[in-house]
matplotlib code that plots the C-alpha trace (Angstrom):
import matplotlib.pyplot as plt

x = [21.6, 21.1, 17.3, 17.8, 19.3, 16.5, 14.2, 15.8, 16.1, 12.4, 11.4, 13.9, 12.3, 8.9, 9.4, 11.5, 8.4, 6.0, 8.2, 8.6, 4.6, 4.0, 6.9, 5.2, 1.4, 2.4, 4.7, 2.0, -0.8, 1.9, 3.0, -1.2, -2.5, 0.4, 0.0, -3.5, -3.8, -3.6, -0.1, 0.7, 3.1, 5.7, 6.0, 7.2, 10.8, 12.1, 11.2, 13.8, 17.5, 19.8, 20.2, 16.4, 14.8, 11.2, 9.8, 6.2, 4.5, 8.0, 9.6, 12.7, 14.1, 16.5, 16.9, 14.4, 14.2, 13.4, 11.0, 9.0, 9.2, 7.3, 4.8, 4.2, 3.7, 1.1, -1.8, -4.4, -4.9, -6.3, -6.9, -8.1, -6.3, -7.7, -5.4, -6.5, -3.6, -0.1, 2.6, 6.2, 9.4, 12.8, 15.4, 19.1, 21.5, 21.2, 17.5, 15.6, 11.9, 10.2, 7.0, 4.4, 1.1, -2.5, -5.3, -7.4, -7.0, -9.8, -9.0, -10.5, -13.2, -13.5, -16.3, -14.3, -11.1, -8.2, -6.2, -2.8, 0.4, 3.1, 6.5, 8.8, 12.2, 12.7, 16.0, 17.3, 19.4, 20.4, 17.3, 14.8, 13.6, 13.8, 12.5, 15.7, 13.4, 9.4, 8.1, 4.2, 2.1, -1.3, -3.0, -5.6, -6.4]
y = [17.2, 20.2, 19.5, 16.0, 16.9, 19.4, 16.5, 14.0, 16.9, 17.6, 14.0, 13.2, 16.5, 15.3, 11.9, 13.5, 15.7, 12.7, 10.7, 13.8, 14.0, 10.4, 10.5, 13.7, 12.5, 9.4, 11.7, 14.2, 11.4, 9.4, 12.4, 13.9, 10.4, 9.8, 13.4, 12.9, 9.3, 8.8, 9.1, 9.6, 12.9, 10.8, 8.3, 11.3, 11.1, 8.7, 11.2, 13.8, 13.7, 15.7, 18.1, 18.8, 22.1, 22.9, 26.5, 26.0, 29.5, 31.5, 29.3, 27.4, 23.9, 21.4, 17.5, 15.0, 14.7, 18.7, 18.6, 15.5, 17.0, 20.2, 18.2, 16.1, 19.3, 21.0, 22.1, 19.5, 15.6, 15.1, 16.9, 16.5, 17.9, 18.5, 19.3, 21.7, 22.2, 20.3, 21.4, 20.2, 21.1, 19.2, 20.8, 21.1, 19.0, 16.1, 15.2, 17.1, 17.9, 21.1, 20.4, 23.1, 22.4, 24.3, 23.1, 23.1, 21.7, 21.0, 20.3, 18.3, 20.2, 23.1, 23.6, 25.9, 24.6, 26.5, 27.5, 26.4, 26.3, 24.2, 23.7, 20.6, 20.1, 16.3, 15.3, 11.9, 9.6, 5.9, 5.4, 6.9, 10.7, 12.8, 16.1, 18.6, 21.5, 21.9, 25.2, 25.6, 28.5, 28.9, 31.3, 33.9, 36.2]
z = [-43.5, -41.1, -41.6, -40.9, -37.3, -36.9, -37.3, -35.3, -32.3, -32.5, -32.5, -29.4, -27.5, -28.3, -26.6, -23.9, -23.2, -23.2, -20.8, -18.6, -18.6, -17.7, -14.9, -13.6, -13.6, -11.8, -9.3, -8.6, -8.2, -5.8, -3.7, -3.0, -2.3, 0.2, 1.9, 2.1, 3.7, 7.2, 8.3, 4.9, 5.4, 7.4, 4.7, 2.2, 3.2, 0.7, -1.7, -0.4, 0.0, 2.5, -0.5, -0.5, 0.4, 0.8, 1.2, 3.0, 3.1, 3.1, 5.8, 4.2, 5.5, 4.2, 4.5, 4.5, 8.0, 8.3, 5.6, 7.3, 10.5, 8.7, 7.2, 9.9, 12.2, 10.1, 12.0, 10.6, 10.8, 7.3, 4.2, 0.1, -2.6, -5.7, -8.6, -11.1, -13.5, -13.8, -16.3, -16.6, -18.4, -18.6, -16.5, -17.1, -18.4, -16.1, -16.5, -13.9, -14.2, -12.9, -12.0, -11.4, -9.8, -8.9, -6.8, -4.1, -0.3, 1.7, 5.2, 7.7, 9.3, 7.1, 4.4, 2.1, 0.3, -0.4, -3.5, -3.7, -5.7, -5.4, -7.5, -7.6, -9.1, -9.5, -10.0, -11.2, -8.8, -9.2, -11.8, -9.8, -9.1, -5.9, -4.9, -4.9, -4.3, -3.2, -2.8, -1.5, -1.1, -0.2, -2.9, -1.1, -3.8]

ax = plt.figure().add_subplot(projection="3d")
ax.plot(x, y, z, "-o")
ax.set_aspect("equal")
plt.show()
């Protein structure tokens, strides 16, 4: 009987991981496509709530309005993200997902892309997901 429950658990875990991966891929594609579009950073506010937190290069802010203010005040008008890796894991008892992204960021007017890493914690709310935590770093090493 224990082997049966272990089998059911492993099957459920595999299905949950497959769902998490598909959801995460869709989120990552949407996030960076929106971020990179002209005026798109202002549209990212719908992904955050008042409890959401962003740490951008060590600077912390909380709340959708403050996060959008930071993103729209970055010192460049346009950029292009190229995602190299994306990993995700289920997080906690409430159906959250941790997402780790690495890649390159090419800012307009620059010839050399910058390496970046970004971590999101997605949380379920009302049938959708929102970004509870977002940590962004450029990688200079």
